[in-house]
TIZA-816435 format. One record per residue (C-alpha): x, y, z; residue in one letter; chain; residue number from 1. Coordinates in Angstrom, 1 decimal, m for minus. Each point is the difference from the previous one (the first is absolute). Last residue first. Example, Ala and Ser with C-alpha at 12.3 -4.5 7.8 and 13.67 -1.06 7.14 Angstrom:
BEGIN
       x       y       z  zaba  zafi  pagu
    13.7    m1.1     7.1     S     A     2
    m1.4    m3.4     0.7     A     A     1
***
This chain:
BEGIN
       x       y       z  zaba  zafi  pagu
    m7.5   m21.6    m5.9     K     A   343
    m2.8     2.5    m0.5     L     A   342
    m2.0    m1.7     2.7     S     A   341
     2.9     0.6     2.4     Q     A   340
    m0.2     3.7    m0.9     V     A   339
    m3.7     0.2     0.8     E     A   338
     0.4    m1.8     3.3     N     A   337
     2.8     2.2     1.1     V     A   336
    m2.0     3.1    m0.9     F     A   335
    m3.1    m1.2     1.9     E     A   334
     2.1    m0.8     3.1     E     A   333
     1.7     3.4    m0.1     I     A   332
    m3.4     1.7    m0.5     L     A   331
    m1.3    m1.8     3.1     P     A   330
     2.6     1.8     2.1     D     A   329
     2.3    m1.1     2.7     K     A   328
    m0.7    m3.8    m0.1     A     A   327
     1.7    m0.3    m3.4     M     A   326
     3.1     1.5     1.6     Y     A   325
     0.3    m2.5     2.8     D     A   324
    m0.8    m3.1    m2.0     D     A   323
     2.3     1.1    m2.9     Y     A   322
     2.9     0.5     2.5     V     A   321
    m0.7    m3.4     1.6     P     A   320
     0.3    m1.5    m3.5     Q     A   319
     3.6     1.4    m0.4     V     A   318
     1.8    m3.4     0.4     E     A   317
    m2.4    m1.9    m2.2     E     A   316
     0.4     2.7    m2.7     L     A   315
     3.8    m0.4     0.1     F     A   314
    m0.4    m3.8    m0.6     I     A   313
    m2.4     0.8    m2.9     D     A   312
     2.5     2.4    m1.6     I     A   311
     2.1    m2.8    m1.4     D     A   310
     3.4     0.3    m1.8     D     A   309
     0.5     3.8     0.0     M     A   308
     2.4     0.7    m2.8     E     A   307
     3.5     1.0     1.1     V     A   306
     2.2     2.7    m1.5     V     A   305
     3.7    m0.1     1.2     N     A   304
     1.3     3.6    m0.6     I     A   303
     2.9     0.2    m2.4     G     A   302
    m0.6     3.6    m1.2     E     A   301
    m1.3    m1.3    m3.3     A     A   300
    m2.7    m1.8     1.9     K     A   299
    m1.1     3.2     1.7     I     A   298
     0.1     1.9    m3.3     T     A   297
    m2.2    m2.5    m1.8     E     A   296
    m2.4     0.0     2.9     L     A   295
    m0.2     3.8    m0.2     A     A   294
    m0.9    m0.1    m3.7     E     A   293
    m2.7    m2.6     0.5     D     A   292
    m1.4     1.8     3.1     D     A   291
    m0.2     3.3    m2.0     M     A   290
    m1.8    m1.7    m2.8     Q     A   289
    m2.5    m1.5     2.3     K     A   288
    m0.3     3.3     1.8     I     A   287
    m0.9     1.9    m3.2     E     A   286
    m2.7    m2.5    m0.9     E     A   285
    m1.5     0.3     3.5     F     A   284
     0.2     3.8    m0.2     L     A   283
    m2.2     0.2    m3.1     Y     A   282
    m2.7    m2.0     1.8     K     A   281
     0.2     2.4     3.0     S     A   280
    m0.1     3.0    m2.3     A     A   279
    m3.2    m1.3    m1.6     E     A   278
    m1.7    m0.6     3.3     V     A   277
     1.0     3.4     1.3     G     A   276
    m1.1     1.8    m3.2     A     A   275
    m3.4    m1.7     0.2     E     A   274
    m0.4     1.0     3.6     K     A   273
     1.0     3.7    m0.5     L     A   272
    m2.1     0.3    m3.1     I     A   271
    m3.0    m1.6     1.8     M     A   270
     0.2     2.7     2.7     Q     A   269
     0.1     2.6    m2.7     D     A   268
    m3.1    m1.3    m1.6     E     A   267
    m1.8    m0.4     3.3     E     A   266
     0.5     3.6     0.9     N     A   265
     2.8     1.0     2.3     L     A   264
    m0.7     1.6     3.3     T     A   263
    m0.3    m3.4     1.6     E     A   262
     3.6    m0.7    m0.7     Y     A   261
     1.0     3.1     1.9     I     A   260
    m2.0    m1.3     3.0     E     A   259
     1.5    m3.5    m0.4     Q     A   258
     3.7     1.1    m0.1     N     A   257
     1.6    m1.8    m2.9     I     A   256
     2.1    m3.1     0.0     L     A   255
     2.1    m2.0    m2.4     I     A   254
     0.8    m3.2     2.0     I     A   253
     3.4    m1.8     0.2     A     A   252
     0.9    m3.6    m0.6     P     A   251
     3.1    m2.0     1.1     F     A   250
    m0.6    m3.6    m1.1     P     A   249
     0.5    m2.9     2.4     N     A   248
     2.0    m3.3     0.3     Q     A   247
     1.4     0.2    m3.5     G     A   246
     2.6    m2.6     1.0     S     A   245
     2.6     0.6    m2.7     L     A   244
     2.8    m0.8     2.4     T     A   243
     2.9     2.4    m0.3     V     A   242
     3.4    m1.1     1.4     H     A   241
     3.3     1.7     0.5     E     A   240
    m0.8     3.6     1.0     L     A   239
     2.3     2.9     0.8     V     A   238
     0.9     1.2    m3.6     E     A   237
    m3.4    m1.2    m1.3     Y     A   236
    m1.4     2.7     2.3     H     A   235
     0.9     2.6    m2.7     K     A   234
    m2.9     2.2     1.1     E     A   233
    m1.6     0.1    m3.5     A     A   232
     0.9    m3.7    m0.6     V     A   231
    m1.4    m1.4     3.2     I     A   230
    m2.9     2.5    m0.3     T     A   229
    m0.9    m1.4    m3.4     S     A   228
    m0.3    m3.5     1.4     L     A   227
    m2.4     0.7     2.8     N     A   226
     1.0    m0.5     3.6     V     A   225
    m0.3    m2.1     3.1     E     A   224
     3.4     0.5     1.6     E     A   223
     3.3    m1.7     1.0     G     A   222
     2.5    m0.9     2.7     D     A   221
    m0.3     3.4     1.7     L     A   220
     2.5     1.5     2.4     V     A   219
     2.6    m1.9    m2.0     G     A   218
     2.1     3.0    m1.0     T     A   217
    m0.9     0.0    m3.7     E     A   216
    m3.6    m0.8     0.6     L     A   215
    m0.3     2.8     2.5     S     A   214
     1.8     2.4    m2.3     T     A   213
    m2.5    m0.7    m2.8     Y     A   212
    m3.0     0.1     2.2     V     A   211
     0.5     3.4     1.7     E     A   210
    m1.7     2.1    m2.7     G     A   209
    m3.0    m2.3     0.2     Y     A   208
    m0.9     0.9     3.6     A     A   207
    m0.1    m3.3     1.9     M     A   206
    m2.6    m2.6     1.2     P     A   205
     1.8    m3.1     1.1     T     A   204
    m1.6    m3.4    m0.6     P     A   203
     1.8    m2.9     1.8     S     A   202
    m1.0    m3.0    m2.0     A     A   201
    m2.0    m3.0     1.2     G     A   200
    m2.7    m0.1    m2.6     L     A   199
    m2.6     1.3     2.6     Q     A   198
     2.4     2.8     0.9     N     A   197
     0.1     0.8    m3.8     F     A   196
    m3.8     0.1    m0.3     V     A   195
    m0.7     1.9     3.2     D     A   194
     2.6     2.7    m0.8     L     A   193
    m1.5     0.2    m3.5     L     A   192
    m3.5     0.6     1.5     L     A   191
     1.0     2.4     2.7     P     A   190
     1.5     2.4    m2.6     T     A   189
     3.5     1.5     0.0     E     A   188
     1.3    m1.2    m3.4     V     A   187
     2.4    m2.9     0.6     T     A   186
     3.7    m0.3     0.4     R     A   185
     0.9    m3.6     0.7     L     A   184
     2.1    m1.3     2.8     K     A   183
     0.1    m3.7    m0.8     L     A   182
    m0.7    m2.1     3.1     G     A   181
    m1.7    m2.8    m1.8     N     A   180
    m0.7     0.9    m3.6     L     A   179
     1.3    m3.2    m1.5     D     A   178
    m2.5    m1.8     2.2     S     A   177
    m2.8     1.4    m2.2     P     A   176
     1.2    m1.9    m3.1     V     A   175
     2.0     1.2    m3.0     R     A   174
     2.1     2.9     1.3     V     A   173
     3.6    m0.2    m1.0     E     A   172
     2.5     1.1     2.6     N     A   171
     1.6     2.9     1.8     K     A   170
     0.1     3.1    m2.2     N     A   169
    m3.8     0.6    m0.3     N     A   168
    m2.8     0.7    m2.4     A     A   167
    m3.7    m1.0     0.4     I     A   166
    m2.4     1.3    m2.6     H     A   165
    m2.6     2.7    m0.3     R     A   164
    m2.0     0.7    m3.1     M     A   163
     0.3     3.5    m1.3     G     A   162
    m1.8     3.3     0.6     G     A   161
    m3.5    m0.9    m1.0     E     A   160
    m2.7     2.6    m0.4     M     A   159
    m3.5     0.0     1.6     V     A   158
    m2.8     2.2    m1.2     A     A   157
    m2.2     3.0     1.0     I     A   156
    m0.4    m0.5     3.8     G     A   155
    m2.2     2.8     1.4     Q     A   154
     0.9     1.3     3.4     L     A   153
    m1.8     0.9     3.2     G     A   152
     2.0    m2.3     2.4     I     A   151
    m2.1    m3.1     0.7     S     A   150
    m3.3     0.7    m1.8     D     A   149
     1.5     1.3    m3.2     N     A   148
     2.9    m2.5     0.1     L     A   147
    m2.6    m2.8    m0.3     S     A   146
    m0.5     0.9    m3.7     E     A   145
     3.5    m1.3    m0.8     L     A   144
    m0.7    m3.2     1.8     M     A   143
    m3.3    m0.4    m1.7     K     A   142
     1.6     0.3    m3.4     D     A   141
     2.6    m2.6     1.1     L     A   140
    m2.8    m2.4     0.9     A     A   139
    m1.7     0.5    m3.3     E     A   138
     3.1    m1.3    m1.8     T     A   137
     1.9     1.9    m2.7     E     A   136
     3.2     0.5     2.1     F     A   135
     0.0    m3.8     0.6     A     A   134
     0.5    m0.6    m3.7     A     A   133
     3.1     2.2     0.0     E     A   132
     1.3    m1.7     3.1     E     A   131
    m0.5    m3.5    m1.4     I     A   130
     1.9     1.0    m3.2     E     A   129
     2.7     1.9     2.0     Y     A   128
     0.8    m3.1     1.9     S     A   127
    m0.1    m0.9     3.7     N     A   126
    m3.1     1.8     1.0     L     A   125
    m0.7    m2.5     2.8     L     A   124
     3.5    m1.1     0.8     F     A   123
     0.1     1.9     3.3     P     A   122
    m2.9     2.4     0.7     L     A   121
     1.0     3.3    m1.5     Q     A   120
    m3.2     1.1    m1.7     L     A   119
    m2.1    m1.1     2.9     A     A   118
     1.8     2.4     2.3     D     A   117
    m2.1     2.6    m1.8     F     A   116
    m2.9    m0.6     2.3     V     A   115
     1.8     0.6     3.3     S     A   114
    m1.0     3.7     0.2     T     A   113
     1.7     3.1     1.5     Y     A   112
     3.4    m1.0     1.3     S     A   111
     0.2    m2.8    m2.7     S     A   110
    m0.5     2.6    m2.7     F     A   109
     3.8     0.6    m0.4     I     A   108
     0.5    m3.6    m1.1     P     A   107
    m2.2     0.8    m3.1     T     A   106
     2.4     2.4    m1.8     S     A   105
    m1.3     3.5    m0.3     V     A   104
    m0.6     2.0    m3.3     L     A   103
    m1.5     3.3     0.8     A     A   102
    m2.9     2.4    m0.7     M     A   101
    m1.6     3.3     1.2     E     A   100
     2.6     1.2     2.5     T     A    99
    m1.0     2.0     3.1     T     A    98
    m3.3    m1.9    m0.1     G     A    97
     0.3    m1.5     3.5     N     A    96
     0.3    m3.6    m1.3     I     A    95
     2.2     1.0    m2.9     V     A    94
     2.4     1.7     2.4     N     A    93
     0.0    m3.0     2.3     E     A    92
     1.0    m2.3    m2.9     L     A    91
     2.8     2.3    m1.1     V     A    90
     1.4     0.2     3.6     E     A    89
    m0.1    m3.8     0.3     R     A    88
     1.6    m0.4    m3.5     E     A    87
     2.9     2.3     0.7     D     A    86
    m0.3     3.7    m0.7     G     A    85
    m0.8     2.4    m2.8     L     A    84
     3.2    m0.6    m2.1     Q     A    83
     0.0    m3.6     1.2     R     A    82
     1.6    m1.2    m3.3     S     A    81
    m2.9     0.9    m2.4     P     A    80
    m2.2     3.1    m0.2     Y     A    79
    m2.5    m0.3    m2.8     V     A    78
    m2.2     2.9    m1.2     D     A    77
    m3.4    m1.3    m1.3     I     A    76
    m2.0     1.9    m2.6     E     A    75
    m3.7    m0.6    m0.6     I     A    74
    m1.5     2.1    m2.8     R     A    73
     2.6    m1.0    m2.5     G     A    72
    m2.2    m2.0    m2.4     E     A    71
    m1.4    m1.9     3.0     S     A    70
     1.0    m3.3    m1.5     K     A    69
     3.4     1.3    m1.0     E     A    68
     0.7     1.7     3.3     E     A    67
    m1.0    m3.1     2.0     V     A    66
     2.0    m2.3    m2.3     L     A    65
     3.2     2.0     0.3     E     A    64
    m0.4     0.3     3.8     V     A    63
    m0.5    m3.8     0.2     F     A    62
     3.1    m0.7    m2.2     K     A    61
     2.1     2.3     2.2     L     A    60
    m1.4    m1.9     3.0     I     A    59
     1.1    m3.3    m1.4     G     A    58
     3.6     1.1    m0.7     I     A    57
     0.2     1.5     3.4     H     A    56
    m1.2    m3.2     1.7     F     A    55
     2.4    m2.0    m2.2     P     A    54
     3.0     1.8     1.6     H     A    53
     2.4     2.0    m2.1     S     A    52
    m1.5     3.3     1.2     E     A    51
     0.5    m1.0     3.6     A     A    50
    m2.9    m1.1     2.1     A     A    49
    m1.6     1.9     2.9     A     A    48
    m3.2     1.4    m1.7     H     A    47
    m1.6     3.4    m0.5     P     A    46
    m3.1     0.8    m2.1     L     A    45
    m1.2     3.6    m0.2     T     A    44
    m3.2     0.7    m1.8     F     A    43
    m0.9     2.7    m2.6     T     A    42
    m3.6     0.0    m1.1     Y     A    41
    m2.2     1.3    m2.8     T     A    40
    m3.7    m0.4    m0.4     N     A    39
    m1.3     0.7    m3.5     D     A    38
    m3.1    m2.2    m0.4     G     A    37
    m1.4    m3.0     1.7     N     A    36
    m2.1     1.9     2.5     D     A    35
    m0.2     0.0     3.8     S     A    34
     3.5     1.3     0.6     S     A    33
    m1.0     3.4    m1.4     D     A    32
     2.9     1.8    m1.7     G     A    31
     3.5     0.6     1.1     S     A    30
     2.0    m1.9     2.5     V     A    29
     3.6     0.4     1.2     E     A    28
     1.1    m2.6     2.5     T     A    27
     3.3     0.9     1.6     S     A    26
    m1.3    m0.7     3.5     T     A    25
     1.5     2.2     2.7     N     A    24
    m3.2     1.9     0.9     G     A    23
    m2.4     1.3    m2.7     G     A    22
     0.6     3.6     0.9     G     A    21
     1.6     1.2    m3.2     C     A    20
    m3.3     1.2    m1.7     A     A    19
    m1.2     1.5     3.3     A     A    18
     3.2     2.0     0.4     V     A    17
    m0.3     1.3    m3.6     V     A    16
    m3.6     1.0     0.6     S     A    15
     1.0     1.8     3.2     L     A    14
     2.7     1.9    m1.7     L     A    13
    m2.5     1.2    m2.7     S     A    12
    m2.5     1.1     2.6     M     A    11
     2.6     1.9     1.9     I     A    10
     1.1     1.8    m3.2     L     A     9
    m3.6     0.9    m0.9     L     A     8
    m0.6     1.4     3.5     I     A     7
     3.2     2.1    m0.3     K     A     6
    m1.0     1.3    m3.4     I     A     5
    m3.4     1.0     1.3     I     A     4
     1.5     1.7     3.0     K     A     3
     2.4     2.0    m2.3     D     A     2
    m3.0     1.1    m2.1     M     A     1
***
């Protein structure tokens, strides 16, 4: 009898180990993934933005819509503010399946694929209206699908983080020559470095936590930045001029590991995509309101706000950048052509 009890105990322990042995992924699945029935999932979705950032607002809407559309069968746990690592770490973890999902800004992809540089080509998506229409193009769908072949991911949808403008404490920026020699903080991506070098500025990648002090001490003359960040980080205290240039948006992609995505039935795959598109549209409306409120604050703080006089002269200056990047991938050229037809 003692032997039988020991055998039963061992078998019980082995079954517990087997149930917990799914690796580091937090996915919990019940039911047969081939049917359209009662599958349940819990996914982890980290991102780098603060809880006040548009990205977090958009992701919370996405999670709400997914849970609503799936009637609670698909739950997504969100970890903002770099809780699970910076964007590069998060992206690597989704690629290797350690984490199921993530929201990652498009500049981070430049080390893996050039295709999403298309979204930040200068003065292409220079309004939220054009950008929102561009997100519905066939070319963008192809770009999202291309992640499967390049790095084993499924792109769900694209979210906007806030149109970027030129701010500085030296002079008004109305024409390209006004940028000559300006030490501007930029996101560390080859495309933006190429753009601002071409425009005659001195682009300086820098960790964002160092920007305020660098503006204050003169290490930096200015930055390319969205309006809500100027307010959130109180950069209006160390800036004198903001040009509403809208030279590029700052998008991010909702991602899921491709192997995990393929375990979902078609209905659940569609739930993720529909929720992503709807959350993206919702976020555009939120960002417009956030920009309006931020601009009021910036003006109230005494910052000189300048309207861009003529983007055509800027476009002429950056044409070599377009030529270089459109030659990198046919999808970039296709996307540019589709956006220009929208205009």
